[in-house]
C-alpha positions in Angstrom: 12.1 -93.5 54.4 11.0 -96.3 56.8 8.7 -93.9 58.6 7.2 -92.7 55.3 6.6 -96.3 54.2 4.7 -97.1 57.4 2.7 -93.8 57.1 1.8 -94.8 53.6 0.5 -98.2 54.8 -1.5 -96.4 57.5 -3.1 -94.1 55.0 -3.8 -96.9 52.5 -5.5 -99.0 55.2 -7.7 -96.0 56.3 -8.7 -95.4 52.7 -9.7 -99.0 52.3 -11.8 -98.8 55.4 -13.5 -95.7 54.1 -14.2 -97.3 50.7 -15.7 -100.3 52.4 -18.6 -98.1 53.6 -20.4 -97.8 56.9 -22.0 -101.2 56.5 -18.7 -103.1 56.6 -18.2 -105.7 59.3 -15.3 -107.3 61.0 -13.9 -110.2 59.0 -15.9 -113.3 59.5 -14.2 -116.1 61.5 -12.8 -119.0 59.6 -15.5 -121.6 58.8 -13.6 -124.2 60.8 -13.1 -121.8 63.8 -9.4 -122.3 63.8 -7.2 -119.5 65.1 -5.8 -117.3 62.4 -2.2 -116.7 63.3 0.2 -114.5 61.5 4.0 -114.7 62.1 6.8 -112.6 60.9 9.5 -114.9 59.5 10.4 -118.5 59.1 11.7 -119.5 62.5 8.5 -118.1 64.1 6.5 -120.1 61.6 8.3 -123.3 62.5 7.9 -122.8 66.2 4.2 -121.9 65.9 3.4 -124.7 63.5 5.1 -127.2 65.8 2.8 -126.1 68.6 -0.4 -125.4 66.7 -0.3 -128.1 64.1 -3.7 -128.6 62.5 -5.6 -126.4 65.0 -4.5 -123.1 63.5 -4.2 -121.3 60.2 -0.8 -119.7 59.9 0.5 -117.0 57.5 4.0 -115.5 57.2 4.2 -111.7 56.8 7.8 -111.5 55.5 8.3 -113.2 52.1 11.1 -115.7 51.8 14.3 -114.1 50.5 13.5 -110.8 52.3 15.8 -109.7 55.0 13.6 -109.3 58.2 15.8 -106.4 59.4 15.0 -104.4 56.2 11.3 -105.4 55.7 8.7 -102.7 55.4 5.0 -103.4 55.9 2.8 -103.3 52.8 -0.9 -103.1 52.2 -1.0 -106.9 52.2 0.7 -106.9 55.6 -1.9 -104.5 57.1 -4.8 -106.6 55.7 -3.4 -109.7 57.2 -3.0 -108.0 60.6 -6.5 -106.6 60.5 -8.0 -110.1 60.1 -5.7 -112.1 62.4 -6.4 -113.4 65.9 -2.7 -113.6 66.9 0.5 -112.0 65.8 3.7 -113.8 66.8 7.0 -112.0 66.3 10.5 -112.5 67.7 11.3 -109.1 69.2 11.2 -105.4 68.3 15.0 -105.5 67.8 14.3 -107.8 64.8 11.0 -106.5 63.5 11.1 -102.8 64.4 7.9 -102.0 62.4 5.6 -104.2 64.6 4.3 -101.5 67.0 3.4 -98.9 64.4 2.0 -101.5 62.0 -0.3 -103.1 64.6 -1.5 -99.7 65.7 -2.4 -98.9 62.1 -4.1 -102.2 61.5 -6.6 -101.1 64.2 -7.6 -104.7 65.1 -8.8 -104.6 68.7 -9.0 -108.4 69.0 -5.4 -108.9 67.8 -3.2 -110.7 70.5 0.4 -109.6 70.0 3.0 -112.1 71.2 6.7 -111.3 71.6 8.1 -114.8 71.4 11.5 -114.0 72.9 10.1 -112.4 76.0 12.0 -113.5 79.1 14.5 -115.6 77.1 17.4 -113.3 78.0 18.8 -111.4 80.9 19.8 -107.8 80.5 23.5 -108.8 80.4 22.7 -110.9 77.3 21.1 -108.1 75.4 24.3 -106.3 74.4 26.5 -108.6 72.4 28.6 -108.4 69.2 29.9 -105.0 68.3 28.1 -103.4 71.2 24.7 -103.6 69.5 21.4 -105.2 70.6 21.4 -108.6 69.1 17.9 -109.9 68.2 18.9 -113.4 66.9 17.6 -115.3 69.9 16.0 -118.1 67.9 19.5 -119.3 66.9 20.0 -120.3 70.5 18.4 -123.7 71.3 17.9 -122.6 74.9 16.2 -119.4 73.9 14.2 -121.3 71.3 12.7 -123.4 74.1 11.4 -120.2 75.9 10.0 -118.9 72.6 8.1 -122.2 72.0 6.7 -122.1 75.5 5.6 -118.5 75.1 3.9 -119.3 71.8 2.1 -122.3 73.4 0.8 -120.2 76.3 -0.5 -117.6 73.9 -2.4 -120.2 71.8 -3.7 -121.9 74.9 -5.1 -118.6 76.2 -6.7 -117.8 72.9 -8.1 -121.3 72.4 -8.8 -122.8 75.8 -10.5 -125.8 74.3 -7.2 -127.0 72.8 -4.9 -125.6 75.6 -3.6 -129.1 76.6 -2.9 -129.9 72.9 -0.7 -126.8 72.5 1.2 -127.4 75.7 1.8 -131.0 75.0 3.1 -130.2 71.5 5.4 -127.5 73.0 6.8 -129.9 75.6 7.5 -132.6 73.0 9.2 -130.1 70.6 11.2 -128.6 73.5 12.5 -132.1 74.3 13.9 -132.3 70.8 15.5 -128.9 71.2 17.0 -129.8 74.6 18.3 -133.1 73.3 20.1 -131.4 70.4 21.5 -128.8 72.8 22.8 -131.4 75.2 24.4 -133.5 72.5 26.4 -130.6 71.1 27.3 -129.1 74.4 29.1 -132.4 75.1 30.8 -132.4 71.7 32.0 -128.7 71.9 33.2 -129.1 75.5 36.0 -131.5 74.2 37.4 -129.0 71.7 40.4 -126.8 72.3 39.5 -124.3 69.6 36.3 -122.3 70.1 36.4 -119.4 67.6 34.7 -119.5 64.2 34.3 -116.9 61.5 31.0 -115.8 60.0 29.7 -113.3 57.4 27.7 -111.4 60.0 27.4 -111.4 63.8 24.1 -113.4 64.1 25.3 -116.2 66.4 26.1 -114.7 69.8 23.4 -116.6 71.6 24.3 -119.8 69.8 27.8 -119.2 71.1 26.6 -118.7 74.6 24.9 -122.1 74.6 28.2 -123.9 73.6 31.0 -121.7 75.0 32.0 -120.5 71.5 33.2 -117.2 70.1 32.2 -115.7 66.8 34.5 -113.5 64.7 32.4 -111.7 62.0 33.0 -109.7 58.9 29.9 -107.6 59.2 27.9 -106.4 62.3 24.7 -107.7 63.9 22.5 -106.2 61.1 24.9 -106.9 58.2 24.8 -103.2 57.3 27.5 -101.5 55.3 30.9 -102.7 54.3 33.6 -103.7 56.8 36.4 -101.2 57.2 39.8 -102.1 55.7 41.3 -102.0 59.2 38.7 -104.5 60.5 39.2 -106.8 57.5 42.9 -106.7 58.0 42.6 -107.7 61.6 40.3 -110.6 60.7 42.7 -111.7 58.0 45.5 -111.8 60.5 43.3 -113.7 63.0 42.4 -116.3 60.4 46.0 -116.9 59.5 47.2 -117.0 63.1 44.5 -119.5 64.1 44.7 -121.5 60.8 41.0 -120.9 60.0 39.9 -123.1 57.1 36.2 -122.3 57.0 34.4 -119.0 56.5 30.7 -119.3 57.1 28.3 -117.4 54.9 24.6 -116.8 55.4 21.9 -117.0 52.7 20.7 -113.4 53.1 24.1 -111.8 53.2 26.3 -111.1 50.1 29.1 -113.7 50.1 31.6 -111.5 48.2 33.6 -110.2 51.1 33.6 -113.7 52.8 34.9 -115.2 49.5 37.6 -112.6 49.3 38.7 -113.3 52.9 38.6 -117.1 52.2 40.9 -116.7 49.2 43.3 -114.5 51.2 43.7 -117.0 54.0 43.4 -120.2 52.0 40.0 -121.2 53.5 36.8 -122.4 51.9 33.3 -120.9 52.4 30.3 -122.8 53.7 26.7 -121.9 54.1 25.3 -121.5 57.6 21.6 -121.0 58.2 20.0 -118.0 60.0 16.5 -119.5 59.5 14.9 -116.3 58.5 13.6 -117.8 55.3 12.6 -121.4 54.4 15.1 -123.8 52.8 13.0 -126.3 50.9 12.0 -129.2 53.1 14.6 -128.5 55.8 13.1 -127.9 59.2 14.4 -125.6 62.0 15.8 -128.7 63.8 17.5 -130.0 60.6 19.1 -126.7 59.9 20.3 -126.1 63.5 21.8 -129.5 63.6 23.6 -128.9 60.2 24.8 -125.5 61.6 26.2 -127.1 64.7 27.7 -130.0 62.9 29.5 -127.7 60.4 30.9 -125.5 63.2 32.0 -128.5 65.1 33.8 -130.0 62.2 35.5 -126.7 61.4 36.9 -126.5 64.9 37.9 -130.1 65.3 41.5 -130.9 64.7 
């Protein structure tokens, strides 16, 4: 079905090009000559906006409330790609449609930027449940690499403002590093280091702070947990006196709520930063995540 959806988008785009006629031209550049940047989901938008600020036009391809793992390109997606100067995405593990969609968009000037490039070693790439884990942006250390990669891409595309982009990236990374250092110090003083989540999205966050996640669902939050796995997790929660089960905004909380009732715990939201959350920034949500995890482990 996913392949059929992408093929449909390709055919639609080709049809639109034909209807436009032989006299059609490439989209005119923005009147203010700012870079037209498209990003895949909210965390990529936050990083890119922090770096580009008022020097770029930025558009998100995946609507808020849509799970990026499950997103399928639409005609609107293809149109945005065909007009953009730069596409910034996290990784193919997260947005598996990028390669085919960019080929279909047939925009020879499009610069494609994998933000997470060089943020991980090969050993890091296999994490929870033996699957590739694409949630790099939930690591404050990986996020710094992503911000730098975005800055270098913008600087290469817009040399006039290259110093502006690099300066903004350095300032933003200082904030990321400060938050990282503050919570590394806090977590290092705790005896308990395991917490329970709805799905296994926090392996790289755990790596930053020496933590371990126990999860109800796998990396991609697909399918229902087996009765055997749920029984093991229930026993674990009771043995370790777990009082908080973390739930994510894009994952059904039903199983988490059932587990919480079974072990006498409460549920609490934790952000995956795939969609926007009102006025809350990436930094605000990451700090809230870390504070909530820290308090759940502190005795």
